[in-house]
C-alpha positions as CSV (number, residue, x, y, z in Angstrom):
1,V,-252.8,-80.3,183.5
2,T,-253.5,-84.0,184.9
3,D,-254.1,-86.0,181.8
4,R,-251.3,-84.5,180.0
5,Q,-248.6,-83.9,182.4
6,E,-248.6,-87.0,184.5
7,G,-244.8,-87.1,184.2
8,P,-241.8,-85.7,182.3
9,H,-242.7,-85.7,178.3
10,A,-239.6,-84.5,176.1
11,H,-240.9,-83.1,173.2
12,Q,-238.0,-81.3,171.0
13,I,-234.2,-80.8,171.2
14,V,-232.3,-77.6,170.1
15,V,-228.7,-77.5,170.1
16,V,-227.6,-73.8,171.2
17,G,-224.0,-73.1,171.2
18,D,-222.6,-75.8,173.5
19,E,-225.9,-76.8,175.3
20,I,-228.9,-79.1,174.3
21,L,-232.2,-77.3,175.2
22,C,-234.9,-80.2,175.7
23,C,-238.6,-79.0,176.1
24,D,-240.1,-81.0,178.8
25,L,-244.0,-80.9,178.1
26,G,-245.0,-82.6,181.0
27,G,-242.7,-81.1,183.6
28,D,-243.0,-77.4,182.6
29,Q,-239.2,-76.8,182.2
30,I,-236.7,-76.8,179.5
31,H,-233.6,-78.7,180.4
32,R,-230.1,-77.6,179.7
33,L,-227.9,-80.2,178.9
34,R,-224.3,-80.9,177.5
35,L,-222.7,-83.9,175.7
36,T,-219.5,-85.3,176.7
37,S,-216.9,-86.6,174.4
38,E,-217.8,-89.9,175.6
39,G,-221.4,-89.3,174.2
40,V,-222.8,-89.0,177.9
41,L,-225.5,-86.2,178.5
42,Y,-225.4,-84.5,181.7
43,P,-227.4,-81.1,183.2
44,A,-225.3,-78.1,182.4
45,H,-227.3,-75.7,184.5
46,D,-230.7,-75.6,186.3
47,P,-233.8,-76.1,184.0
48,I,-235.8,-72.9,182.9
49,R,-238.8,-73.1,184.9
50,L,-242.0,-72.0,183.0
51,P,-245.6,-71.2,184.3
52,A,-247.4,-74.3,185.7
53,G,-249.7,-76.0,183.5
54,S,-247.9,-74.0,180.2
55,G,-246.5,-77.3,178.6
56,P,-243.5,-76.0,176.6
57,R,-243.8,-78.0,173.1
58,H,-241.1,-76.1,170.7
59,L,-238.7,-73.2,171.0
60,V,-236.2,-71.0,168.9
61,V,-233.7,-68.6,169.9
62,A,-233.5,-65.4,168.2
63,Q,-231.3,-62.1,168.9
64,D,-230.5,-63.7,172.2
65,H,-234.0,-64.3,173.3
66,L,-235.8,-67.7,174.0
67,V,-239.0,-68.1,172.4
68,V,-241.3,-71.0,173.4
69,A,-244.6,-72.3,172.1
70,L,-246.7,-73.4,175.3
71,E,-249.1,-75.8,174.1
72,L,-251.1,-76.2,177.2
73,S,-251.6,-72.6,178.0
74,G,-251.9,-71.4,174.3
75,Q,-249.1,-68.9,174.4
76,L,-245.8,-67.8,173.2
77,W,-243.3,-67.3,176.4
78,L,-240.3,-64.9,175.8
79,G,-237.3,-65.3,177.7
80,K,-234.1,-62.7,178.0
81,R,-230.7,-63.9,179.1
82,H,-229.9,-62.8,182.6
83,G,-226.1,-64.0,183.4
84,N,-226.2,-67.9,182.6
85,D,-230.1,-68.0,183.2
86,W,-233.3,-67.2,181.2
87,V,-235.8,-64.8,182.7
88,Q,-239.2,-64.5,181.7
89,A,-239.8,-61.0,179.7
90,D,-243.0,-61.4,178.0
91,V,-246.0,-64.0,177.2
92,V,-248.6,-63.5,174.5
93,P,-251.3,-65.6,173.2
94,T,-250.6,-67.3,169.9
95,S,-253.9,-66.8,168.5
96,T,-257.0,-64.3,168.6
97,R,-259.3,-66.7,167.2
98,D,-262.2,-68.3,169.1
99,G,-261.9,-72.0,169.8
100,H,-259.4,-74.5,171.1
101,V,-255.7,-72.8,170.6
102,Q,-253.0,-75.6,171.1
103,P,-249.6,-74.2,169.8
104,S,-247.6,-76.4,167.8
105,G,-244.5,-75.7,165.3
106,I,-242.4,-72.4,166.0
107,D,-239.5,-70.7,163.6
108,T,-238.2,-67.7,163.1
109,D,-235.9,-65.4,160.4
110,G,-234.1,-63.9,163.6
111,S,-236.5,-60.8,163.8
112,R,-240.0,-62.1,163.3
113,I,-241.4,-65.1,164.8
114,Y,-244.1,-67.8,163.4
115,V,-246.1,-70.2,165.4
116,A,-248.9,-72.5,164.2
117,S,-251.7,-73.1,166.4
118,R,-254.0,-76.6,166.2
119,G,-257.6,-76.6,166.6
120,V,-258.2,-72.8,165.3
121,D,-255.7,-74.2,162.4
122,T,-253.9,-71.0,161.8
123,V,-250.2,-69.3,161.8
124,A,-249.6,-66.2,163.4
125,A,-246.5,-64.0,163.1
126,F,-245.0,-61.7,165.8
127,D,-242.0,-59.2,165.6
128,L,-239.5,-59.3,168.2
129,D,-238.1,-56.3,169.9
130,P,-234.7,-57.3,171.3
131,I,-234.4,-53.9,173.2
132,E,-237.9,-53.8,174.9
133,S,-237.7,-57.8,174.9
134,T,-241.5,-57.9,173.8
135,L,-243.4,-59.8,171.0
136,T,-245.9,-57.9,168.9
137,P,-248.4,-59.5,166.6
138,V,-248.2,-58.8,163.3
139,A,-250.7,-61.0,161.3
140,E,-252.7,-64.3,161.6
141,F,-253.8,-66.6,158.7
142,D,-255.4,-70.0,157.9
143,C,-252.7,-72.7,157.8
144,G,-254.2,-74.1,154.2
145,G,-255.3,-77.3,156.3
146,V,-256.1,-79.0,159.4
147,W,-254.0,-79.6,162.4
148,P,-250.7,-77.7,161.5
149,R,-248.2,-79.9,163.5
150,A,-245.1,-78.1,162.1
151,I,-243.8,-75.2,160.3
152,T,-240.5,-74.7,158.5
153,L,-239.4,-71.3,157.3
154,D,-237.1,-71.1,154.5
155,G,-235.9,-68.1,152.0
156,G,-239.0,-66.1,152.3
157,L,-241.3,-69.5,152.1
158,L,-243.2,-71.1,155.0
159,W,-243.8,-74.8,154.8
160,V,-246.9,-75.9,157.1
161,S,-247.4,-79.6,157.9
162,N,-251.0,-80.0,158.2
163,E,-251.3,-83.6,159.8
164,S,-255.2,-84.0,159.5
165,S,-255.7,-83.0,155.9
166,H,-252.8,-84.6,154.9
167,T,-251.3,-81.6,153.0
168,V,-248.1,-79.4,153.2
169,A,-248.9,-75.8,152.5
170,V,-246.3,-73.7,151.1
171,F,-246.7,-69.9,151.7
172,E,-245.2,-66.7,150.6
173,V,-244.5,-64.6,153.9
174,S,-244.2,-61.3,152.2
175,P,-246.4,-59.5,152.1
176,L,-248.3,-60.5,155.1
177,P,-250.8,-62.0,155.6
178,P,-251.1,-64.2,152.7
179,D,-254.2,-64.7,150.6
180,A,-253.8,-68.4,150.2
181,P,-250.9,-71.1,149.8
182,A,-248.6,-70.6,146.8
183,T,-248.5,-74.3,146.6
184,V,-250.3,-77.4,148.3
185,L,-248.6,-80.8,148.7
186,D,-250.7,-83.8,149.1
187,L,-248.5,-86.2,151.7
188,P,-249.9,-88.8,154.2
189,S,-250.1,-87.2,157.7
190,P,-247.4,-85.0,157.4
191,T,-245.6,-84.1,160.6
192,G,-242.6,-82.1,159.8
193,V,-240.4,-80.8,156.8
194,V,-236.5,-80.5,156.4
195,L,-235.4,-78.7,153.5
196,V,-232.1,-80.4,152.0
197,H,-230.3,-77.6,149.6
198,E,-228.2,-79.1,147.0
199,D,-225.1,-76.6,146.1
200,S,-225.1,-75.6,142.4
201,A,-221.8,-77.5,141.6
202,H,-223.3,-80.9,142.3
203,Q,-226.4,-79.8,140.4
204,G,-224.1,-79.2,137.5
205,E,-222.4,-82.5,137.5
206,R,-225.6,-84.3,137.6
207,M,-227.1,-82.4,134.8
208,D,-223.9,-83.0,132.5
209,Q,-224.2,-86.6,133.1
């Protein structure tokens, strides 16, 4: 895709064991890196090659499978381990809606994969079968805003950062699909949510003070 892939475009890193996986949207590959004790990054293995023009943006690892949101082709790529490599097992569209589909954020609870798609402004859920190495669509629902840039799954709640509508929509994901967000937070151009949990002991100390 000439106007998006004129060169390397690192979009996300994820630490998996002793490897750092880096999504290169511009190069249609995922780099596999390691960090030395001196703080130097170096290639650990050959990159994972993805279909030309697919544009890997974000990834998760679930049940020894690699799931990648492909921004430019509007798909999820599923890879399974083969020795030290990852090989393609399945590729599915992230949305069944008509219109522009541009996947962005992805998260998982281990067996179910959630992915946001900009343009159609939805979140879709897929079940992962680790034996058959397949992804099966479960539900697709409106993201509660416009241009869902990222999603964060935590404790049965899905936090959707809707960048263009300046909101974070919070959904209960059981049962699926949700009728509407449980809560909507007004925030300027949110591009991601990181949830920080405080342990009960520290909470109690502050309450005593």
